[in-house]
KEDRENVO-973609 format. One record per residue: x, y, z of N, C-alpha, C, O, CB in turn. Coordinates in pm, whole numbers, plus 50000, padded with zeros to 5 digits. Last residue first. Glycine has a CB too. Layout:
N
[[X,Y,Z],[X,Y,Z],[X,Y,Z],[X,Y,Z],[X,Y,Z]]
...
//
This chain:
75
[[54214,48486,52939],[54260,48463,53076],[54344,48343,53087],[54390,48310,53197],[54147,48452,53169]]
[[54121,48481,52680],[54239,48561,52708],[54293,48536,52849],[54410,48565,52875],[54208,48709,52690]]
[[53887,48335,52693],[54002,48277,52625],[54131,48352,52656],[54239,48293,52659],[53979,48276,52474]]
[[53716,48517,52823],[53749,48389,52887],[53871,48323,52823],[53951,48261,52893],[53630,48294,52879]]
[[53696,48711,52626],[53761,48746,52753],[53801,48620,52827],[53908,48615,52887],[53666,48832,52841]]
[[53558,48560,52435],[53692,48612,52405],[53767,48650,52532],[53887,48625,52545],[53682,48734,52311]]
[[53317,48515,52571],[53402,48401,52534],[53544,48448,52504],[53640,48383,52544],[53344,48327,52412]]
[[53222,48780,52590],[53248,48701,52711],[53339,48582,52682],[53429,48553,52760],[53118,48651,52772]]
[[53188,48840,52322],[53286,48917,52400],[53322,48841,52527],[53438,48838,52567],[53230,49058,52435]]
[[52984,48657,52267],[53112,48648,52196],[53222,48723,52272],[53334,48675,52283],[53100,48703,52054]]
[[52780,48758,52429],[52836,48625,52458],[52969,48605,52387],[53058,48541,52442],[52736,48515,52417]]
[[52736,49005,52305],[52781,49002,52444],[52841,48866,52478],[52941,48858,52549],[52665,49034,52539]]
[[52644,48917,52056],[52769,48993,52064],[52823,48991,52206],[52944,48977,52226],[52748,49139,52017]]
[[52405,48794,52141],[52509,48717,52072],[52643,48788,52078],[52746,48724,52104],[52470,48694,51925]]
[[52263,49007,52249],[52301,48896,52336],[52411,48812,52271],[52502,48766,52340],[52179,48807,52366]]
[[52227,49161,52016],[52301,49216,52130],[52348,49104,52223],[52461,49107,52270],[52213,49315,52207]]
[[52070,48987,51862],[52203,49028,51814],[52287,49083,51929],[52406,49053,51937],[52190,49133,51703]]
[[51841,48969,52024],[51918,48848,51994],[52059,48885,51948],[52156,48822,51990],[51847,48764,51885]]
[[51758,49238,52019],[51793,49174,52147],[51878,49051,52123],[51976,49028,52194],[51666,49137,52226]]
[[51708,49266,51745],[51806,49353,51810],[51851,49292,51942],[51970,49294,51974],[51748,49494,51832]]
[[51503,49080,51709],[51633,49055,51647],[51742,49144,51704],[51858,49103,51710],[51623,49074,51497]]
[[51303,49213,51863],[51347,49078,51896],[51485,49049,51837],[51573,49000,51908],[51245,48975,51845]]
[[51270,49453,51725],[51320,49455,51863],[51374,49318,51903],[51478,49309,51968],[51209,49498,51959]]
[[51165,49354,51484],[51292,49428,51484],[51352,49429,51624],[51473,49409,51640],[51270,49573,51434]]
[[50928,49246,51581],[51025,49158,51518],[51163,49225,51515],[51265,49160,51540],[50981,49119,51376]]
[[50788,49466,51664],[50830,49370,51767],[50935,49276,51710],[51023,49232,51783],[50710,49290,51819]]
[[50739,49588,51413],[50826,49653,51511],[50874,49555,51617],[50990,49561,51657],[50753,49770,51578]]
[[50549,49462,51265],[50687,49425,51238],[50783,49486,51341],[50896,49440,51355],[50727,49469,51097]]
[[50312,49579,51337],[50331,49439,51373],[50475,49396,51354],[50520,49302,51420],[50239,49351,51291]]
[[50336,49827,51223],[50342,49819,51368],[50362,49675,51414],[50422,49651,51519],[50215,49877,51430]]
[[50316,49751,50952],[50436,49819,51001],[50446,49809,51153],[50554,49785,51206],[50436,49966,50958]]
[[50058,49642,50944],[50173,49554,50921],[50300,49619,50972],[50384,49550,51031],[50187,49522,50771]]
[[49911,49877,50989],[49901,49765,51082],[50019,49671,51068],[50076,49626,51167],[49771,49687,51061]]
[[49976,50023,50763],[50013,50075,50895],[50008,49965,50999],[50093,49959,51088],[49920,50191,50936]]
[[49859,49858,50570],[50003,49879,50569],[50051,49932,50703],[50156,49890,50752],[50042,49976,50457]]
[[49588,49884,50634],[49652,49752,50645],[49803,49766,50650],[49869,49695,50725],[49611,49663,50527]]
[[49554,50157,50578],[49531,50107,50713],[49600,49973,50734],[49664,49951,50837],[49381,50094,50741]]
[[49607,50156,50303],[49690,50237,50393],[49676,50188,50537],[49775,50179,50609],[49652,50386,50383]]
[[49398,49991,50215],[49537,49947,50197],[49629,50026,50290],[49720,49968,50350],[49581,49965,50050]]
[[49179,50154,50275],[49193,50024,50342],[49336,49974,50332],[49389,49919,50429],[49097,49922,50281]]
[[49228,50364,50098],[49223,50389,50242],[49240,50261,50322],[49308,50260,50424],[49092,50455,50280]]
[[49201,50225,49858],[49331,50281,49894],[49336,50312,50043],[49438,50289,50107],[49360,50409,49811]]
[[48927,50168,49860],[49023,50058,49869],[49161,50108,49908],[49232,50041,49983],[49031,49983,49736]]
[[48822,50424,49828],[48791,50349,49950],[48892,50236,49970],[48939,50212,50081],[48648,50291,49944]]
[[48921,50482,49573],[48963,50565,49686],[48935,50494,49819],[49015,50502,49912],[48891,50700,49683]]
[[48783,50291,49424],[48929,50284,49432],[48979,50365,49551],[49069,50321,49622],[48994,50335,49301]]
[[48521,50382,49448],[48557,50250,49502],[48707,50238,49520],[48754,50182,49619],[48505,50138,49411]]
[[48547,50626,49314],[48507,50624,49455],[48543,50493,49520],[48590,50490,49634],[48357,50649,49468]]
[[48606,50531,49060],[48708,50607,49133],[48674,50613,49281],[48764,50607,49366],[48721,50750,49075]]
[[48363,50421,48983],[48475,50331,49011],[48587,50403,49086],[48655,50341,49167],[48529,50272,48881]]
[[48218,50655,48944],[48174,50561,49047],[48286,50464,49083],[48303,50428,49199],[48050,50483,49000]]
[[48366,50771,48735],[48355,50839,48864],[48310,50745,48974],[48359,50753,49087],[48257,50956,48854]]
[[48325,50581,48532],[48461,50608,48582],[48454,50674,48719],[48529,50637,48809],[48539,50697,48482]]
[[48048,50605,48492],[48105,50477,48536],[48243,50499,48597],[48275,50442,48701],[48113,50377,48418]]
[[48036,50871,48403],[47965,50831,48525],[48021,50701,48581],[48038,50687,48702],[47815,50817,48498]]
[[48186,50850,48168],[48235,50936,48276],[48167,50900,48408],[48231,50898,48513],[48211,51086,48242]]
[[48019,50688,48014],[48151,50639,48054],[48207,50720,48170],[48270,50665,48261],[48248,50643,47935]]
[[47802,50863,47979],[47784,50735,48048],[47916,50679,48097],[47925,50629,48209],[47718,50634,47956]]
[[47928,51065,47831],[47870,51096,47962],[47849,50969,48044],[47875,50967,48164],[47737,51172,47946]]
[[47986,50922,47599],[48096,50975,47681],[48046,51006,47822],[48114,50976,47920],[48157,51102,47616]]
[[47726,50874,47507],[47814,50762,47541],[47928,50807,47632],[47963,50739,47728],[47870,50697,47414]]
[[47645,51138,47462],[47571,51056,47558],[47656,50937,47602],[47660,50904,47721],[47438,51007,47496]]
[[47825,51208,47261],[47829,51278,47390],[47756,51200,47498],[47800,51196,47612],[47768,51419,47376]]
[[47733,51033,47060],[47869,51019,47114],[47883,51089,47249],[47945,51036,47340],[47972,51077,47015]]
[[47475,51135,47019],[47494,50996,47060],[47631,50976,47123],[47645,50911,47226],[47475,50902,46940]]
[[47536,51396,46935],[47458,51375,47057],[47476,51233,47110],[47490,51212,47230],[47309,51404,47031]]
[[47668,51337,46695],[47740,51404,46804],[47668,51385,46936],[47731,51362,47039],[47756,51554,46772]]
[[47453,51223,46555],[47574,51143,46582],[47655,51205,46696],[47705,51133,46783],[47661,51130,46454]]
[[47281,51440,46539],[47239,51319,46610],[47359,51233,46648],[47365,51177,46757],[47140,51238,46525]]
[[47441,51614,46384],[47400,51653,46519],[47357,51532,46601],[47390,51521,46719],[47287,51756,46513]]
[[47457,51466,46147],[47580,51498,46222],[47545,51536,46365],[47614,51493,46458],[47659,51613,46153]]
[[47188,51467,46070],[47256,51340,46099],[47382,51363,46183],[47408,51290,46277],[47293,51267,45967]]
[[47154,51739,46024],[47073,51673,46126],[47136,51540,46168],[47137,51505,46286],[46929,51651,46075]]
[[47318,51784,45809],[47359,51841,45938],[47279,51781,46053],[47328,51772,46166],[47343,51994,45936]]
[[47172,51640,45615],[47309,51601,45648],[47349,51656,45786],[47406,51583,45868],[47406,51652,45540]]
//
């Protein structure tokens, strides 16, 4: 009876060890993918900066033209 229990425990430990190896290998892949995502996110953030500047310039020009029109109406 105890021999059967020992074999069953050994089999389960072997299965757990196999699963741990698979998990560790997949964790390495996930860590590599996270690094790529961080790089892509940084690239997107820098690509969006020009868009913010563009809209700031457009908004500033629009406000300046509105002020110019208001001054023209007051004269």
